[in-house]
Backbone bond lengths (Angstrom), bond angles and torsions (degrees), N, CA, C in turn:
res aa  C-N    CA-C-N  psi(-1)  N-CA   C-N-CA  omega(-1)  CA-C   N-CA-C  phi
1 X - - - 1.478 - - 1.530 109.04 -
2 X 1.346 118.76 134.04 1.453 120.97 179.97 1.517 111.87 -58.84
3 X 1.347 115.42 153.94 1.466 120.13 -178.92 1.518 111.54 -58.70
4 X 1.342 116.54 -38.72 1.465 119.12 -178.45 1.518 110.88 -62.17
5 X 1.340 116.09 -40.67 1.453 119.10 -179.63 1.519 110.89 -68.66
6 X 1.342 116.64 -40.07 1.465 119.28 178.30 1.519 110.65 -60.71
7 X 1.336 117.05 -43.47 1.461 119.58 -178.97 1.518 110.76 -64.44
8 X 1.338 116.19 -42.77 1.457 119.35 -176.86 1.520 111.40 -68.21
9 X 1.351 116.59 -40.04 1.460 119.25 -175.49 1.525 111.75 -82.07
10 X 1.352 116.33 -39.45 1.447 119.15 -175.68 1.512 113.63 -83.08
11 X 1.337 116.69 -23.25 1.453 120.22 179.64 1.513 113.33 64.37
12 X 1.350 117.08 28.04 1.458 119.90 -175.66 1.523 112.72 -79.75
13 X 1.313 117.36 -17.99 1.460 120.31 -179.47 1.526 107.93 -143.07
14 X 1.334 115.38 112.53 1.456 120.67 -177.60 1.519 110.34 -141.10
15 X 1.319 116.13 156.93 1.461 121.04 170.41 1.525 106.71 -71.19
16 X 1.329 117.01 131.82 1.470 119.31 -170.69 1.524 114.62 -94.45
17 X 1.324 118.93 -14.12 1.464 118.76 -179.24 1.510 112.01 -163.23
18 X 1.339 116.26 172.07 1.451 121.38 178.81 1.515 112.73 83.35
19 X 1.326 115.87 -161.53 1.462 120.16 -171.99 1.523 113.42 -68.38
20 X 1.345 117.70 -23.12 1.460 120.50 177.11 1.528 111.82 -102.52
21 X 1.315 117.16 12.87 1.459 121.29 -176.65 1.519 112.83 -52.39
22 X 1.333 116.83 130.57 1.451 122.33 179.53 1.510 114.55 89.91
23 X 1.341 118.32 -11.95 1.463 120.19 -179.10 1.527 109.95 -73.25
24 X 1.340 118.16 137.24 1.469 121.01 -179.06 1.526 111.65 -76.60
25 X 1.326 114.88 150.64 1.451 122.54 174.83 1.523 108.52 -122.37
26 X 1.326 116.40 145.41 1.460 120.19 179.26 1.519 109.93 -94.51
27 X 1.330 115.89 156.29 1.466 122.40 176.50 1.521 107.94 -139.77
28 X 1.332 117.52 150.52 1.466 119.30 177.82 1.522 111.23 -63.95
29 X 1.316 116.38 151.62 1.459 120.73 175.54 1.525 109.44 -68.07
30 X 1.325 116.30 154.51 1.457 120.38 177.99 1.516 112.26 91.61
31 X 1.330 115.49 -169.99 1.459 121.41 -173.82 1.520 113.52 -110.04
32 X 1.331 117.15 8.12 1.459 119.09 -178.32 1.523 111.52 -65.48
33 X 1.342 116.70 -31.65 1.459 121.61 177.97 1.520 107.62 -114.06
34 X 1.340 116.46 132.04 1.462 122.29 -176.52 1.527 108.18 -122.61
35 X 1.344 118.05 83.35 1.465 119.60 -177.18 1.527 111.92 -62.76
36 X 1.311 115.63 146.19 1.465 120.53 174.57 1.520 109.18 -62.52
37 X 1.323 117.38 132.83 1.461 120.80 -175.48 1.523 111.41 -64.08
38 X 1.329 115.26 155.45 1.463 120.46 179.00 1.527 110.83 -56.29
39 X 1.329 115.77 -42.79 1.477 119.27 -176.61 1.523 111.71 -62.74
40 X 1.327 116.52 -43.36 1.464 120.02 -179.69 1.524 110.29 -67.66
41 X 1.335 117.08 -42.48 1.464 119.42 179.07 1.524 111.81 -62.14
42 X 1.323 116.01 -43.99 1.464 119.47 -179.34 1.523 110.92 -60.87
43 X 1.323 117.13 -44.88 1.461 120.97 179.22 1.517 111.67 -66.01
44 X 1.333 116.43 -43.12 1.459 120.77 -179.68 1.519 111.50 -59.78
45 X 1.326 117.51 -48.93 1.459 119.86 -175.92 1.522 112.09 -73.25
46 X 1.318 117.36 -26.25 1.457 118.82 172.72 1.520 110.39 -63.65
47 X 1.330 117.21 -37.40 1.463 121.44 179.50 1.528 111.65 -73.63
48 X 1.331 116.94 -32.54 1.463 119.63 -179.73 1.531 111.91 -69.97
49 X 1.310 116.96 -29.57 1.458 119.80 178.42 1.519 112.58 77.81
50 X 1.328 115.98 -155.59 1.467 121.58 -174.52 1.520 111.02 -63.12
51 X 1.330 115.77 136.08 1.463 121.82 178.62 1.521 111.39 -117.79
52 X 1.318 117.35 19.71 1.461 120.45 -177.31 1.521 111.02 -54.16
53 X 1.330 115.32 125.55 1.466 124.21 176.07 1.528 113.47 67.75
54 X 1.316 118.24 11.79 1.462 120.39 -179.38 1.527 110.62 -70.84
55 X 1.339 114.75 144.50 1.464 122.12 172.57 1.523 107.11 -101.77
56 X 1.319 116.34 121.16 1.461 121.98 -168.12 1.526 110.41 -120.51
57 X 1.326 115.13 142.55 1.463 122.70 175.26 1.525 107.68 -119.65
58 X 1.324 116.93 120.65 1.470 122.81 -178.13 1.523 107.51 -109.80
59 X 1.346 116.58 105.58 1.461 122.32 -177.61 1.518 110.57 -97.19
60 X 1.337 116.63 146.09 1.470 121.72 -171.76 1.527 107.15 52.02
61 X 1.325 115.60 53.73 1.468 121.65 -166.34 1.521 113.24 -65.18
62 X 1.324 118.48 -27.76 1.465 119.49 -179.45 1.516 111.33 58.48
63 X 1.311 117.14 -125.04 1.469 122.24 179.88 1.522 112.58 -72.71
64 X 1.336 116.74 -10.78 1.459 120.59 -176.87 1.507 113.98 86.31
65 X 1.339 117.53 9.75 1.469 119.70 -172.54 1.526 112.86 -60.68
66 X 1.336 118.28 -37.47 1.466 119.61 -179.51 1.525 111.32 -71.06
67 X 1.330 116.43 -48.63 1.459 119.36 -179.85 1.519 112.58 -64.79
68 X 1.328 117.06 -38.31 1.470 120.73 177.34 1.519 110.14 -64.75
69 X 1.322 116.41 -38.90 1.464 119.55 176.26 1.532 110.24 -60.02
70 X 1.330 116.46 -40.52 1.469 120.36 178.45 1.523 111.08 -64.00
71 X 1.341 117.60 -43.93 1.463 120.45 177.38 1.520 110.93 -62.49
72 X 1.316 116.19 -40.47 1.459 120.50 179.73 1.522 111.39 -60.99
73 X 1.329 115.99 -31.51 1.461 121.06 -175.62 1.528 113.37 -99.49
74 X 1.331 117.47 17.94 1.452 119.91 168.78 1.502 117.36 112.78
75 X 1.343 119.22 -3.37 1.462 120.21 179.46 1.527 110.09 -59.50
76 X 1.317 115.27 144.40 1.466 120.02 -178.52 1.515 111.34 -77.58
77 X 1.335 117.34 -45.53 1.458 122.38 -179.88 1.524 109.50 -142.65
78 X 1.339 115.19 152.55 1.458 121.57 171.68 1.524 108.41 -136.12
79 X 1.338 115.77 129.69 1.457 121.87 170.63 1.528 106.88 -101.02
80 X 1.334 116.99 119.12 1.460 123.02 179.47 1.524 108.71 -98.44
81 X 1.324 117.20 128.93 1.465 121.45 178.13 1.522 108.40 -117.37
82 X 1.326 115.72 119.17 1.468 121.87 -179.26 1.520 107.56 -156.93
83 X 1.333 117.24 142.83 1.470 118.57 179.85 1.526 114.30 -122.29
84 X 1.340 118.71 -9.69 1.468 121.06 -179.71 1.524 110.03 -79.00
85 X 1.325 116.62 128.33 1.464 121.38 -174.51 1.535 113.57 -59.05
86 X 1.345 120.81 -46.45 1.474 118.86 -179.45 1.524 112.34 -62.01
87 X 1.332 116.56 -39.94 1.466 119.88 179.05 1.521 110.72 -66.55
88 X 1.324 116.68 -40.66 1.462 120.12 179.29 1.517 112.00 -61.96
89 X 1.324 116.26 -39.46 1.474 120.30 177.81 1.523 110.24 -60.51
90 X 1.335 116.71 -46.08 1.466 120.18 179.09 1.519 111.27 -66.18
91 X 1.329 117.13 -42.35 1.459 121.45 -179.78 1.520 111.01 -59.66
92 X 1.322 116.82 -48.90 1.465 119.95 -178.27 1.520 111.23 -66.07
93 X 1.330 116.99 -35.61 1.461 119.52 177.76 1.522 110.89 -66.14
94 X 1.326 116.54 -40.93 1.463 119.97 178.57 1.524 111.38 -62.89
95 X 1.322 116.62 -43.31 1.469 119.74 178.93 1.524 110.97 -64.18
96 X 1.324 116.02 -42.79 1.464 119.76 -179.86 1.522 110.97 -63.32
97 X 1.337 116.97 -43.69 1.458 121.10 -179.17 1.524 111.95 -60.12
98 X 1.337 115.69 -34.27 1.465 120.68 -178.89 1.530 112.83 -88.89
99 X 1.324 116.64 2.35 1.460 119.90 178.15 1.508 113.62 76.60
100 X 1.331 116.74 26.64 1.461 121.47 -179.97 1.523 108.93 -105.53
101 X 1.314 116.99 124.84 1.454 121.78 -179.52 1.515 109.12 -73.85
102 X 1.334 117.50 122.00 1.468 121.18 -177.29 1.518 112.91 -81.87
103 X 1.333 118.67 3.32 1.454 119.81 -177.82 1.512 114.35 -106.56
104 X 1.309 118.31 -14.54 1.461 121.12 -178.40 1.527 108.15 -152.59
105 X 1.355 115.68 -177.05 1.466 119.92 -179.45 1.532 109.17 -54.95
106 X 1.346 117.00 141.75 1.460 126.96 6.60 1.525 115.22 -86.13
107 X 1.346 118.31 -7.67 1.458 120.02 -176.34 1.520 109.83 -123.57
108 X 1.339 115.43 131.47 1.466 120.93 177.55 1.527 107.98 -132.11
109 X 1.321 116.56 131.32 1.460 121.50 -177.80 1.522 109.50 -110.24
110 X 1.335 116.28 127.34 1.455 121.91 176.38 1.522 108.58 -113.28
111 X 1.320 116.87 120.22 1.468 120.44 174.56 1.524 107.01 -90.78
112 X 1.313 115.70 95.05 1.463 119.32 -170.20 1.528 109.85 -162.47
113 X 1.317 116.23 155.80 1.455 121.65 170.79 1.526 109.45 -59.99
114 X 1.318 117.28 140.43 1.466 121.17 -175.01 1.520 112.15 -60.14
115 X 1.326 117.76 -49.46 1.457 119.61 -178.51 1.515 112.18 -59.97
116 X 1.328 116.36 -44.17 1.472 120.61 179.61 1.526 110.56 -64.83
117 X 1.320 117.51 -41.41 1.465 121.02 -179.79 1.523 111.14 -64.01
118 X 1.330 117.33 -44.12 1.469 120.69 -179.08 1.527 110.46 -63.05
119 X 1.324 117.25 -43.94 1.469 119.68 179.69 1.526 111.20 -63.95
120 X 1.337 116.78 -40.31 1.466 119.38 179.90 1.529 110.89 -66.85
121 X 1.319 117.52 -41.84 1.466 120.41 177.32 1.526 110.87 -60.95
122 X 1.328 116.29 -38.32 1.463 119.95 177.20 1.516 112.01 -63.56
123 X 1.329 116.35 -44.23 1.478 119.91 179.20 1.520 111.36 -63.59
124 X 1.333 116.35 -30.59 1.467 120.41 179.90 1.522 112.35 -81.36
125 X 1.328 116.60 -1.47 1.459 120.36 177.52 1.513 114.93 80.93
126 X 1.329 118.22 16.08 1.469 120.05 179.56 1.525 109.57 -79.87
127 X 1.326 116.01 139.41 1.462 122.28 -178.16 1.528 108.72 -131.42
128 X 1.327 115.94 146.58 1.455 120.64 -172.53 1.525 111.82 -128.82
129 X 1.340 114.13 147.19 1.467 121.70 176.03 1.524 111.44 -86.17
130 X 1.335 116.51 -29.00 1.461 121.22 -174.49 1.511 108.78 -145.81
131 X 1.345 115.33 133.16 1.461 121.42 174.15 1.521 107.92 -120.46
132 X 1.326 116.15 130.30 1.459 122.69 -179.79 1.524 108.37 -111.71
133 X 1.326 116.34 129.15 1.463 121.78 -173.68 1.522 110.16 -129.61
134 X 1.330 116.42 120.94 1.469 120.40 174.17 1.523 107.82 -134.11
135 X 1.346 117.03 71.07 1.470 120.59 -175.11 1.518 111.80 -74.48
136 X 1.337 117.05 166.59 1.471 119.72 176.19 1.527 110.77 -57.57
137 X 1.328 115.24 137.14 1.457 119.72 176.94 1.533 109.51 -69.15
138 X 1.339 114.93 161.23 1.470 121.96 177.31 1.522 111.22 54.90
139 X 1.334 116.07 44.16 1.455 121.13 177.23 1.524 108.61 -144.88
140 X 1.334 114.97 173.03 1.461 120.48 177.93 1.523 111.59 -93.92
141 X 1.329 117.01 11.92 1.460 120.52 -174.09 1.527 113.14 -65.41
142 X 1.320 118.13 -35.41 1.469 119.53 -178.95 1.520 110.43 -62.68
143 X 1.317 117.57 -48.85 1.463 120.51 179.76 1.521 110.80 -62.01
144 X 1.308 115.93 -41.81 1.464 121.01 179.99 1.530 111.14 -61.55
145 X 1.318 116.60 -44.42 1.460 120.70 -178.73 1.525 111.65 -67.51
146 X 1.324 117.50 -41.82 1.460 120.40 179.25 1.520 111.20 -63.73
147 X 1.319 117.00 -40.08 1.462 120.19 177.59 1.526 111.03 -63.49
148 X 1.330 117.07 -41.34 1.465 120.60 178.04 1.522 110.97 -62.94
149 X 1.325 116.91 -41.32 1.469 120.32 179.24 1.524 111.15 -63.25
150 X 1.325 116.57 -41.99 1.462 120.12 -178.54 1.529 111.22 -67.14
151 X 1.331 116.40 -35.80 1.464 119.95 -175.79 1.519 113.34 -83.04
152 X 1.330 118.22 -29.77 1.462 121.45 -171.58 1.514 113.76 -83.67
153 X 1.327 118.20 -8.70 1.461 122.75 178.88 1.530 112.18 57.07
154 X 1.312 115.73 46.33 1.467 120.09 177.36 1.528 112.18 -97.85
155 X 1.332 116.54 -1.11 1.466 120.36 -175.79 1.525 111.15 -98.38
156 X 1.324 116.19 132.18 1.455 120.88 171.59 1.528 109.38 -71.44
157 X 1.330 118.34 159.73 1.470 120.17 -175.63 1.520 114.87 -55.20
158 X 1.325 117.38 -32.61 1.473 120.65 -178.60 1.524 112.39 -100.72
159 X 1.337 116.96 15.36 1.465 120.67 -174.73 1.515 112.23 -65.40
160 X 1.329 114.30 154.34 1.457 121.73 171.41 1.516 108.87 -120.09
161 X 1.325 115.28 140.90 1.457 122.51 173.87 1.524 107.00 -115.84
162 X 1.319 116.41 119.33 1.462 121.57 -177.26 1.520 108.17 -111.91
163 X 1.339 115.88 120.40 1.459 121.04 -175.60 1.516 111.08 -121.03
164 X 1.326 115.50 139.01 1.457 121.20 176.10 1.520 109.02 -104.84
165 X 1.329 116.39 136.63 1.461 121.43 -178.72 1.519 109.19 -149.50
166 X 1.338 117.86 159.72 1.463 118.92 173.58 1.522 110.18 -65.58
167 X 1.301 116.73 148.71 1.462 121.99 -172.18 1.523 112.63 -57.20
168 X 1.302 117.77 -36.42 1.468 120.58 -175.67 1.520 113.25 -92.71
169 X 1.318 117.27 4.94 1.461 120.53 -179.35 1.522 110.08 -81.16
170 X 1.346 119.45 126.11 1.476 119.84 177.80 1.526 110.14 -62.26
171 X 1.318 116.50 131.30 1.459 120.13 -178.94 1.527 110.34 -79.90
172 X 1.333 117.37 132.71 1.455 119.62 177.00 1.524 111.07 -70.30
173 X 1.333 115.27 157.01 1.468 121.04 177.69 1.519 108.24 -130.24
174 X 1.333 117.65 73.89 1.460 120.44 -176.20 1.519 112.04 -70.71
175 X 1.314 116.38 147.13 1.456 119.31 175.11 1.511 110.79 -62.94
176 X 1.322 116.27 138.25 1.455 121.18 179.61 1.512 113.80 98.78
177 X 1.343 116.63 -14.49 1.464 120.60 177.77 1.517 108.93 -126.77
178 X 1.334 115.53 138.25 1.464 121.41 178.92 1.523 109.12 -110.81
179 X 1.333 116.43 133.82 1.463 121.34 176.32 1.523 108.85 -75.24
180 X 1.328 116.94 120.08 1.467 121.15 -176.45 1.520 112.63 -92.10
181 X 1.325 117.15 -45.05 1.461 118.77 176.60 1.513 109.97 -165.81
182 X 1.332 115.26 167.14 1.460 122.05 176.75 1.522 108.74 -133.81
183 X 1.317 115.02 154.60 1.461 121.14 177.22 1.521 108.10 -144.05
184 X 1.321 116.67 135.44 1.460 121.21 -179.22 1.518 110.78 -102.36
185 X 1.335 115.17 139.12 1.461 123.21 174.35 1.522 106.68 -131.69
186 X 1.327 117.78 91.68 1.455 120.38 -175.22 1.520 109.87 63.39
187 X 1.330 116.33 -120.96 1.463 121.14 179.50 1.523 112.62 -91.67
188 X 1.323 117.19 5.33 1.464 121.65 -178.49 1.524 110.46 -103.83
189 X 1.320 115.37 137.05 1.461 121.81 176.37 1.522 108.44 -115.71
190 X 1.327 116.46 128.55 1.460 121.80 175.09 1.530 107.82 -109.21
191 X 1.324 116.02 119.86 1.467 121.82 -179.81 1.520 109.31 -112.49
192 X 1.325 116.13 139.94 1.466 120.89 178.56 1.522 108.57 -117.44
193 X 1.331 115.00 126.08 1.458 123.50 179.16 1.525 109.63 -115.22
194 X 1.323 115.55 161.42 1.459 121.89 172.55 1.506 109.80 -147.92
195 X 1.330 117.78 161.87 1.460 120.12 178.69 1.523 110.67 -60.89
196 X 1.348 116.13 139.74 1.451 119.50 173.28 1.527 108.82 -64.69
197 X 1.342 118.49 152.87 1.464 121.27 -173.02 1.521 114.35 -51.49
198 X 1.335 117.47 -43.28 1.473 118.34 -177.91 1.517 111.63 -67.29
199 X 1.367 117.01 -36.01 1.447 119.83 176.89 1.521 111.37 -68.31
200 X 1.333 116.64 -38.43 1.459 120.64 178.50 1.514 110.83 -62.02
201 X 1.334 116.57 -39.96 1.470 121.04 178.88 1.519 110.26 -64.28
202 X 1.349 116.60 -43.55 1.460 120.40 179.27 1.529 111.18 -62.38
203 X 1.335 116.97 -42.36 1.472 120.58 179.77 1.520 111.09 -64.63
204 X 1.318 117.22 -37.14 1.464 120.68 -179.58 1.523 111.14 -67.90
205 X 1.343 116.95 -28.11 1.458 120.19 -178.00 1.514 113.33 -82.91
206 X 1.347 116.96 -13.16 1.476 119.17 -176.59 1.521 112.05 -72.80
């Protein structure tokens, strides 16, 4: 059975709230892509609150479930960064199904390495209110991505960085970002970071 049919019939991956609430999302077959569960996404976005007019960056976007959830709940734009071909196919299909153009606002897809994409966005002067991170588990990608975010100056002074990690994975503490809180959902850990005060001041002055 095609992935789209499995998602629609099984209801294993859906948008949990907002204007697209209840709409199914497709995911590639196999375990190469590990979408954030509906329960975790629903809880996470309830804690984030209103996203009206927010500019969002979705790194290691996979199926796009996190960024699409943000658009559904009022975000103005989302830049999705993903380089794996199966995930990109699912991501673009999900955007198309929801009537979101993957080439321009409100949704833009970059097929690129995360670190390279973040640095390029910084050089282009792009700034974000919210960054969503769901890197591969059991890798150094989370630390690498957080360091790139801190160095590239893509975060607005009040920005939040939300990262998903396995519960037993030590959380990185990169310079320039402060860990604000953590929340556990079974074996999943959600960590929220923000710019350190001196970095926030520098970003506000730019």
